[in-house]
C-alpha positions in Angstrom: 0.0 0.0 0.0 1.3 3.4 -0.9 1.7 5.4 2.3 1.6 8.7 0.5 -1.8 7.8 -1.0 -3.0 6.8 2.5 -2.0 10.3 3.7 -3.8 11.9 0.8 -7.0 9.9 1.8 -6.8 11.1 5.4 -6.4 14.8 4.3 -9.4 14.4 1.9 -11.5 12.9 4.6 -10.7 15.8 6.9 -11.2 18.5 4.2 -14.5 17.0 2.9 -13.6 17.9 -0.7 -10.9 17.1 -3.2 -10.4 20.7 -4.1 -9.7 21.8 -0.5 -7.5 18.8 0.1 -5.5 19.4 -3.1 -4.9 23.0 -2.0 -3.8 21.9 1.4 -1.4 19.3 0.0 -0.2 21.5 -2.9 -1.1 18.8 -5.3 -3.0 19.2 -8.6 -6.6 18.0 -8.1 -6.5 15.5 -11.0 -3.4 13.9 -9.6 -5.0 13.7 -6.1 -8.2 12.1 -7.6 -6.0 9.6 -9.5 -4.2 8.7 -6.3 -7.4 8.0 -4.4 -8.7 5.8 -7.3 -5.4 3.8 -7.3 -5.7 3.3 -3.6 -9.3 2.1 -3.9 -8.3 -0.2 -6.7 -5.3 -1.6 -4.7 -7.5 -2.3 -1.6 -10.6 -3.3 -3.7 -12.8 -0.9 -1.7 -14.7 2.3 -2.2 -13.3 5.0 0.2 -15.5 8.0 -0.6 -19.0 8.6 -1.9 -19.4 11.6 -4.1 -22.4 13.8 -2.9 -23.7 17.1 -4.2 -22.2 18.9 -1.2 -18.9 17.1 -1.2 -17.6 13.7 -0.5 -18.2 11.4 2.5 -16.5 8.3 3.8 -18.0 4.9 3.1 -18.1 2.3 6.0 -14.9 0.8 4.5 -13.5 4.2 4.1 -14.0 5.0 7.8 -12.2 1.8 8.8 -9.3 2.6 6.4 -9.0 6.2 7.8 -9.0 4.9 11.4 -6.2 2.4 10.6 -4.4 5.0 8.5 -4.2 7.6 11.3 -2.7 5.0 13.6 -0.3 3.8 11.0 1.0 7.3 10.2 1.3 8.1 13.9 3.5 5.0 14.4 5.6 6.0 11.4 6.1 9.5 12.8 7.0 8.0 16.2 9.6 5.7 14.6 11.1 8.6 12.6 11.2 10.8 15.7 12.9 8.0 17.7 15.7 7.4 15.4 16.2 11.0 14.3 16.4 12.3 17.9 19.0 9.6 18.8 21.5 11.5 16.6 20.8 14.9 18.3 22.9 16.1 21.1 21.0 16.9 24.2 21.0 20.4 25.5 22.2 20.6 29.1 21.2 23.1 31.8 22.7 23.1 35.2 22.6 25.5 38.1 23.7 25.6 41.7 21.6 28.0 43.7 20.9 29.1 47.3 17.9 27.6 49.1 15.7 30.5 48.1 12.0 30.2 47.3 12.0 33.1 44.8 14.7 31.2 42.9 12.8 28.0 43.0 9.7 29.7 41.6 11.9 31.1 38.8 13.1 27.6 38.1 9.5 26.3 38.0 8.6 28.9 35.5 11.7 28.1 33.5 10.6 24.5 33.3 7.5 25.6 31.4 9.7 27.0 28.6 11.3 23.6 27.8 10.3 22.8 24.3 9.0 19.4 23.5 11.0 19.6 20.3 14.3 20.0 22.1 16.1 17.1 23.9 17.5 18.4 27.1 18.7 17.4 30.6 18.3 19.8 33.5 20.1 19.8 36.8 19.1 22.1 39.7 21.0 21.9 43.0 20.3 23.9 46.1 23.5 24.4 48.1 25.7 27.0 49.7 27.9 29.6 48.0 31.2 27.7 48.3 29.8 24.5 46.8 28.1 26.6 44.0 31.5 27.9 43.0 33.1 24.5 43.3 30.4 22.9 41.1 31.2 25.4 38.3 35.0 25.0 38.7 35.1 21.2 39.2 31.7 19.6 38.5 30.8 21.0 35.1 27.9 23.0 36.3 27.2 25.9 34.0 25.5 28.5 36.3 25.6 29.4 39.9 23.9 31.8 42.3 25.8 32.7 45.5 24.5 34.5 48.5 26.6 36.4 50.9 26.4 39.4 53.3 27.2 42.7 51.5 29.9 43.5 54.0 31.9 40.7 52.3 31.4 42.0 48.8 35.1 42.9 48.2 36.5 39.5 49.4 33.9 37.6 47.4 34.4 39.5 44.2 38.2 39.4 44.4 37.9 35.6 44.7 35.5 35.4 41.7 37.9 37.4 39.6 40.8 35.2 40.7 38.8 32.1 39.6 38.0 33.7 36.3 34.3 33.8 37.0 31.9 36.4 35.6 29.3 37.8 38.1 26.1 39.8 37.9 24.0 41.1 40.8 20.5 39.5 40.9 19.1 40.9 44.1 20.0 42.9 47.2 17.8 42.5 50.2 17.4 42.2 54.0 16.3 39.0 55.6 12.8 38.8 57.0 11.4 36.3 59.5 9.1 33.5 58.5 6.9 31.6 61.0 3.6 29.9 61.4 0.5 32.1 61.2 -0.3 30.7 64.6 2.9 31.8 66.1 2.7 34.5 68.8 5.4 36.3 66.9 3.1 36.7 64.0 0.6 38.7 66.1 3.3 41.0 67.6 3.1 44.7 66.6 6.8 44.8 66.2 9.5 42.2 66.4 13.0 42.8 67.9 16.0 40.6 68.3 15.2 40.3 72.0 11.8 38.8 71.2 13.4 35.8 69.5 15.3 34.3 72.4 12.4 32.1 73.6 11.8 30.6 70.2 13.5 27.9 68.1 15.5 29.1 65.1 15.5 26.9 62.0 18.8 27.5 60.2 20.9 26.2 57.3 23.7 24.0 58.6 26.3 25.2 56.1 26.5 29.0 56.0 29.8 29.2 54.1 31.0 32.3 52.3 34.0 31.9 50.0 37.3 33.4 51.2 35.9 34.1 54.7 36.8 31.8 57.5 34.1 29.4 58.7 34.5 30.5 62.3 33.9 34.1 61.3 30.8 33.2 59.2 29.3 31.1 62.0 29.8 33.9 64.4 28.1 36.4 62.1 25.3 34.2 60.8 24.7 31.9 63.7 25.5 34.0 66.8 25.4 32.2 70.2 22.3 34.0 71.3 19.8 31.3 70.6 19.2 28.6 73.2 17.5 26.3 70.7 18.4 26.0 67.0 17.5 23.3 64.5 19.8 22.8 61.5 18.0 21.6 58.3 19.6 21.4 54.9 16.4 20.8 52.8 14.0 23.7 52.2 10.7 21.8 52.0 11.5 20.2 55.4 12.2 23.6 56.8 8.7 24.7 55.8 7.2 21.6 57.2 8.8 22.3 60.6 7.8 26.0 60.5 4.3 25.1 59.7 3.9 22.4 62.3 5.7 24.1 65.2 4.5 27.6 66.1 7.6 28.0 68.3 9.9 28.1 65.3 11.1 30.9 63.0 13.7 31.3 60.3 15.6 34.1 58.6 14.8 34.1 54.8 14.8 36.2 51.7 11.3 37.1 50.5 8.9 34.2 50.0 6.2 34.3 47.4 2.6 34.6 48.9 1.5 31.4 47.3 4.2 29.4 49.1 3.3 31.1 52.4 -0.3 30.3 51.9 0.5 26.6 51.1 2.4 26.1 54.3 0.2 28.4 56.5 3.2 30.7 57.1 3.7 34.5 57.3 6.7 36.8 56.8 7.4 39.6 59.3 10.2 42.2 59.4 12.5 42.6 62.4 12.9 46.2 63.4 16.5 45.7 64.4 17.7 44.0 61.3 19.6 46.2 58.9 22.1 43.7 57.4 22.2 43.5 53.6 22.6 40.4 51.5 23.3 39.9 47.9 22.4 37.1 45.4 24.9 37.1 42.5 24.8 35.0 39.3 28.1 33.5 38.4 29.5 31.5 35.5 32.9 31.0 33.8 34.2 33.9 31.8 35.0 31.4 29.0 31.4 30.1 28.9 28.9 31.3 26.4 25.3 31.4 27.7 22.9 29.0 25.9 19.3 29.7 25.1 18.3 27.6 28.1 20.6 29.7 30.3 19.1 32.9 29.0 15.6 31.6 29.5 16.3 30.8 33.1 17.9 34.1 33.8 14.9 35.9 32.3 12.6 33.9 34.6 15.0 34.7 37.5 14.9 38.4 36.9 11.1 38.4 36.5 10.8 36.5 39.9 13.1 39.0 41.6 11.1 42.0 40.3 7.8 40.3 41.3 8.8 39.5 44.9 11.4 42.2 45.8 10.6 45.4 43.9 
């Protein structure tokens, strides 16, 4: 059976007339009519009945078209399978801080992945030191590092020394996140002194490149809290915050939909004036791909939405 003629029959059935089908297929109408007749002769059936208002499928024609659609789909699937094997997969990889506005940007980025493009995507939430190491040693393409603005010079000197390009994504002050049922959430104002009776949820690895661990721990995890829970994974942090009204955490801005999902609320601390920066990094020798640019666009949109 001529597969080309089968395709013609399917288009004719959909169009309802030879003239419309011929126009769609860019085939002369007499040639299209001849192809249909040859297919009917080969299968010994009548596919179409000619009516004053057009043509309609016969019972045998309906069966043929039903089979034909499945056959053509399977042919397309086979062609796609073997053609795509020869294509190189596009790769996207990023090491980022445990920040919800960044994860929302990544979720939006995932919607841009084209079904026509083969790709592999890697997204790792980690600290600044490991984000840099992943680019230098682990073949990650992009990184976002977070650090206190007071360390700006040391961090940028290190990035230049490592031949890494860097671009500021966001500058912000941390806010407190807690359960809506927490007594802290109902306070008119929150001061550092109000936090002592609560449990702080914290990241267990607050590294900043080129600054000693002891100095960073003293700055980021001062010995003023009697109770502190270290949790690496962001969703688990939210679970604890949601379940235990005695807990709180210092965070960058969290999108309202996430707060609502976990029954959380963000509050500012009147005493907090410390600035932080999120900076995009990548090798100076690296050329950004279309996937990279798409993610960066989503990242900037998320930053504007939740910070500006």
